[in-house]
N, C-alpha and C positions, 0 to 999 in steps of 0.2 A: 322862539329862538331855537336854532338847531344846536344839537349837542354832538361833539365830535370825540371819537376815541382815536388816539394816535399810537404809533409805534415807530421806533427808529431802527435802521440797519446801519452799522458802522463797518466800513471797509477796514478791517483790523490790520491788514498789511500796509496800508497807506497812512494810518494814524500815527502821529509822532508824539502823542502824549502831552500836548501843550496845555490841556485842561481848560481851554477857552469855552468848550461846550458845557462843562460843569458849571462855570460861572454864568453862562447865558441861560441855563435852564432855571426858570423861575420856580418850578416845582421841586427842584433838587432831586431829579430822577436819574441823573447820570453820574457815574463814578468811573474811576480808572480801575482796570482789571488787575488782578494779581499776576496773571500770566503776561508774557511778553510776546511781541511779534518777531519776525525774522531779523528785524533791525535792532531788537533789544529794547523797544519802547513798550511801556504799559499803555494799552489802548483803552478807549472809552467803551463803556457798556451801559445799557439801560438797566436800572435797578428794578423798577416796578412798572410793568407795561400797562396795567389797568388804569393807572392814574394819569398817564400821558394824554394831553389834549390835542396834540399834533400842531402846536403853534409854530414849529420849525425855527425857533430862536437858536437852537443848538446848531442846526445846519447852516444858518446864516452866519453864525459866529465862527464856524470852522474855516480856518484859512486854507486848508487843503481839500475842501469839499469831500470829506470822507463820510459824511452822514447823509443818508436819505431818509426822509420822513414820509410815512404813509398815514393817511387819515381816512377814517370810516365814519360816515354820518349815521348816527344812531337815531332810531325812530323817536320822535318827541311827542 
């Protein structure tokens, strides 16, 4: 079975802070930042990149398509 390592990139300026990605992440690796974007919203950020498996549930749950997921296959 292949093992994947994932990481996410959030478009901070498009994120409206709805927190749907935090609910969608089964590993609870996404939180809202303390900083705000130019619209005044707290945007999503990944807490721990080493634990992400790249499942893309966060990206699928984002209504504004602000999240891009990158997956790397690790040698098994």
